[in-house]
Structure formats: structure tokens, C-alpha cells
C-alpha positions in Angstrom: -31.5 12.0 -34.6 -28.0 11.3 -33.2 -25.7 8.9 -35.0 -25.5 5.4 -33.3 -22.4 4.8 -31.2 -19.6 3.2 -33.1 -18.6 -0.2 -31.8 -15.5 -0.3 -29.6 -13.8 -2.8 -31.8 -14.2 -0.5 -34.8 -12.9 2.5 -32.8 -9.8 0.5 -31.9 -9.3 -0.7 -35.5 -9.6 2.9 -36.8 -7.2 4.2 -34.1 -9.7 5.9 -31.8 -9.7 9.2 -33.8 -11.9 11.0 -31.3 -9.5 10.2 -28.4 -12.4 9.4 -26.1 -11.8 6.8 -23.4 -12.7 3.3 -24.5 -15.2 1.3 -22.4 -13.4 -1.0 -20.0 -16.1 -3.6 -19.3 -17.8 -4.0 -22.6 -19.6 -7.4 -22.9 -17.9 -10.0 -25.2 -20.6 -12.6 -26.0 -19.6 -16.1 -27.1 -19.3 -16.7 -30.8 -21.7 -19.3 -32.0 -24.9 -19.9 -34.1 -28.1 -19.1 -32.3 -31.1 -21.3 -32.9 -33.6 -19.8 -35.3 -36.7 -18.6 -33.5 -39.8 -20.7 -34.1 -41.7 -17.9 -35.8 -39.3 -17.8 -38.7 -40.8 -19.7 -41.6 -40.6 -19.8 -45.4 -38.2 -17.4 -46.9 -37.1 -16.0 -43.5 -36.0 -19.4 -42.4 -34.3 -20.1 -45.7 -32.3 -16.9 -45.4 -31.4 -17.7 -41.8 -30.0 -21.1 -42.9 -28.2 -19.5 -45.8 -26.4 -16.8 -43.9 -25.7 -18.1 -40.4 -22.9 -20.5 -41.4 -21.2 -17.7 -43.3 -21.5 -15.2 -40.5 -20.2 -17.9 -38.1 -17.2 -18.7 -40.2 -16.5 -15.0 -40.5 -16.3 -14.7 -36.7 -19.1 -12.1 -36.5 -22.0 -14.1 -35.2 -22.5 -14.5 -31.5 -25.0 -16.5 -29.5 -27.0 -13.4 -28.5 -27.5 -12.1 -32.1 -30.5 -14.2 -32.7 -33.2 -11.5 -32.5 -31.4 -9.0 -34.7 -30.6 -11.7 -37.2 -34.2 -12.9 -37.1 -35.4 -9.3 -37.8 -33.1 -9.2 -40.8 -34.4 -12.5 -42.1 -38.0 -11.4 -41.6 -37.3 -8.1 -43.5 -35.7 -10.2 -46.3 -38.8 -12.5 -46.4 -41.2 -9.5 -46.5 -39.2 -7.9 -49.3 -39.1 -11.0 -51.3 -42.8 -11.7 -50.9 -43.7 -8.1 -51.9 -41.5 -8.3 -54.9 -43.1 -11.6 -56.0 -46.6 -10.2 -55.5 -45.6 -7.1 -57.6 -44.2 -9.4 -60.3 -47.6 -11.3 -60.4 -49.5 -8.1 -60.7 -47.1 -6.7 -63.3 -48.0 -9.6 -65.6 -51.6 -8.3 -65.7 -50.8 -4.6 -65.7 -48.9 -3.6 -68.9 -49.5 0.1 -68.4 -47.9 0.8 -65.0 -46.2 -2.5 -64.4 -48.1 -2.7 -61.1 -46.2 0.3 -59.7 -49.5 2.3 -59.6 -53.0 1.3 -58.7 -56.4 3.0 -58.9 -58.3 3.9 -55.8 -62.1 3.5 -55.5 -62.4 7.2 -56.7 -60.4 6.4 -59.8 -57.2 8.2 -58.6 -53.8 6.7 -59.4 -51.6 6.1 -56.4 -48.4 4.2 -55.7 -49.1 0.5 -55.2 -48.8 -0.1 -51.4 -46.6 -3.2 -52.2 -44.0 -0.9 -53.6 -43.8 0.9 -50.2 -43.6 -2.5 -48.4 -40.8 -3.7 -50.6 -38.9 -0.4 -50.3 -39.2 -0.3 -46.4 -38.2 -3.9 -46.1 -35.2 -3.3 -48.4 -34.1 -0.4 -46.2 -34.4 -2.5 -43.0 -32.5 -5.3 -44.6 -29.7 -3.0 -45.6 -29.5 -1.6 -42.0 -29.4 -5.0 -40.4 -27.0 -6.4 -43.1 -24.6 -3.5 -42.4 -24.6 -4.4 -38.7 -23.4 -7.9 -39.5 -20.9 -6.9 -42.2 -23.0 -8.4 -45.0 -22.5 -5.4 -47.3 -19.2 -4.3 -48.9 -19.2 -1.1 -46.7 -20.0 -3.1 -43.6 -17.2 -5.6 -44.2 -14.7 -2.7 -44.9 -15.2 -1.5 -41.3 -14.9 -4.8 -39.6 -11.8 -6.8 -38.7 -12.2 -10.2 -37.0 -10.1 -13.3 -36.4 -12.2 -16.1 -37.8 -10.1 -18.6 -35.8 -10.9 -17.0 -32.5 -14.0 -18.6 -31.1 -14.3 -16.2 -28.2 -13.5 -16.7 -24.5 -12.2 -20.1 -23.6 -12.9 -19.9 -19.9 -14.8 -17.7 -17.5 -11.7 -15.6 -16.7 -11.2 -14.7 -20.4 -14.7 -13.2 -20.4 -13.7 -10.6 -17.9 -10.0 -10.0 -18.5 
């Protein structure tokens, strides 16, 4: 699988090492906080409300980032719910701490909740990296938190 394209802003910051031409008409969406989608509830909505102000102040969040941010929040909620379910099961399972379960045939297998938690954690990390919410993600971003994007229609295109 090929590596995803590096954002143009990051290529400029790093000095365009590959010396490939930079895109001339790359979209520049308005900075702002998108509204949370109505399907976000519980932990997902709590996470949305926790991180959107920080991402906005950092200058990273734009008005079109809602779906990707919602996916991050949903992965966070799924991870948290799986971890809480595992903790409840762990209290009853002193032998394997809920990491293993027995099948109908008596075979021991990994608890499916462990897989759910692990996959959700991996998705969270990928989305978080896109928004600069990890130390490595922040290290590759440079933004001006005082620039709120284009001020008029001409600024959008020039």
C-alpha cells in the first residue's frame, strides 16, 4: 500500500525535499468549529466537546473537518466502552483478567473486546495524528493560531 500524500503545507515547512512541483490550486477551507453530527452521543460527544476548542485555538480545525473528527470521536468512544467492559469482566475473572474467554467447545481464545479495543485505539491514533493531537503529529505541523483563514473571497483563490 503506498504511503499517503504529504500535505502541501508540511512539504513547504520541510523545504520540499523531493523537489516536486507544489500544487497551485489546493483548497484552503475556512478555519472554524464544525457542528457535531447528531449521531455523536455519550463519550463520542464528550470527546468532541473536549478537543474542538483546543484544535480551533491551535489553528488546525476547519469547517470541513467534521466527518473525520467525528470518526476520531467515535473510535475514542468505542475504545473507552470496550475498555470499561473489559474492566467489568476482569473483576470476575481473576485467572486471565478477561483477556481470554472460553468458547462453547471449551477452547480459550482472545476476548473479542480486546480486539475491538485494539482496533479502536489504532484508528484513534491515525485520526489524532492527522489533527496534530500526538507529539509526532504536532512536530510536523506549523500553524499561525492568529490567522483565521481567508478574510474575503479573493483571499481564497490568491
